C-alpha angles and dihedrals in degrees: 000000000000118000115267104243089213089071090062092043091053093060120104118254117282128243121275106267097216094054094050094046091048089053091051092051090047097053101031096071131146093019141120122209114215114197117198099207117199089203132003096263094087090086091069098107104042143065135214096017125144120241121201120192092179129026146166134183093278093051093050091048091051095052102039096078093047104041134059095189125034127175116209105200107216097163084205094151088074092052135080114262096258091055092047090052092048092055092047091051094047092049095044091052090050090051090050091053090046092051090058093054104046135061094225136098116250121208121195125207124178101208116201144153123316088217092060099252116141147074100302132193097357095068093051093044090052090049092050092050098045095042087053095238100137093161095051121132121210124234112205109201115160094162111130115180101191090052096045094242111148137171122215130164086003091297121118120221139187123205114242125173092344097312133091112239126189111264090231089066094057134085090258090070088056093056111148093233107023102030121152141169108219128085092180105086094217089058091041090055089053089052094050106025104026133248096280094072117109110235133189131168140204114217126219089245091054091050091052098042104033098025123204092340088075088064093045092053093048093050094045090053094052123089119233112297090016115144124234115199113214115208116205137169101168133038087247090062094056089046091056089048091051091052089050092055090051091050090049090052090050087053090056102264114132111222134190119184126216100196151144120250099277093068090053091057092046094047092060092045096245119152123233100275129211123250123271115256138200091283090058096049129075095227125199150116146296106043135166127231115197118192121188101144114105101191115126094249091058091053091052090048092050091050090051090050093051091051091051099043114043095169098066118120101234118209114183122195112208101218095203090058094039089061090055107091091210095054102034099079095056092044091052093045090051091050092051091050094048094049094045091050091052094047091048090062092042095255118142118236137211117210109191140164121236108274097236113098113232111213133194130211093267144009094269091057091046089057092049091050091050090047093051093048093047090046091054092050091050092048090054091053091046091055096050115117100194119071115228119216089240143350128223112198115196116204133035099253091039094052092048096049095043090051097045103031105020097042098022089224109172090179141012140176125235108232098181142273128310094189132000106300095001116113132202116213132187111220117236127255096263097052125110089262110022117220092010112161105241124189119207107203115179117222095233098046132094140020127284092275099041097097090049091051092050093048090048091051094049094045097041089234133133112247 
């Protein structure tokens, strides 16, 4: 049942954003926030942050004194659970070693999907264990303002056609790998973490009446590895919650957040920033659009793009044939040739998978299928000879694999957002094409015309 708007209207006024953010910046000094991002879309609320797709102890030591916010791209949402846990353990152990060598506070955030898809709680538990934080409490904050995902009365909602609907009633809850039934986060935790987990929550009303102390009290009352649900309707709510986690840490409570991207912005005290415009973007042609996401919104966005741009070179990858080891090489070679030919005559290209979702008999097979398709897309990009002026990658797994495997980008810098939830990166100096503008466009973000608007902005064309 959709959320009754009167419930939101009955809430007391929220805190003043500027005051809360100033308090965060005042108390959160001499620290670096490391965000383990389970796909690249966690950068969708911040600017001028470093992204690492590969790291070791020396790399982490080099960046910690220079950066306040660092994203460690794990891409674990595309991996089986054991592999996701292995990455969390390796990273947590590296953070523990780093903590012992620097005079600087280290904050850990496990950034995941605002529609509740991901390896929870096993990733966070592995991180707590390997980072040697046995007393840590977990903040669960899936609120994501730019995507209209809110949490109220412990129930998580997504805005659809002007109304907030429970997330359990959407297609995201029917995900082939991370599906679930519950919209109420207490019930969702039982589904994913079991019934023996201690759970508390902080209501929107408590955040607005009692302020950050409501979060401090809730965390203090929880046992180690207990989970505190943060409700939030406005960006100001998540900012108050972020300040509360800092105050709790100052009081001696270790905290790790499992959150969507809005909490990341709030935790570093950054305001909600405006979108990048034409003056902020190095526009030009030709560009390359890569679409791997198969969610219905992506298909609608692609159709809108094709109607607006009739000069795109369209390269379709038939997934059924791509999964056939005998047919895949010729399909990929043909795609490389078609895209290179288009780029050589300054014509933009669209590389897209067939829109029909290919499923396996179980979740493990679904992951392997997705990995093989994404790997093929990345291999095509890696084999291109002609450099595009920019790349737009549509889909979380797609954008991660194209960046790390197709472009061999070990690092990148977040420049800002082109549309709500859509980030523009600049690839690092060791990538296939250094300084390439790279757009990370989540599959489940935007309106029907959003992809068209982003392509028009990057190309300097009128859609």
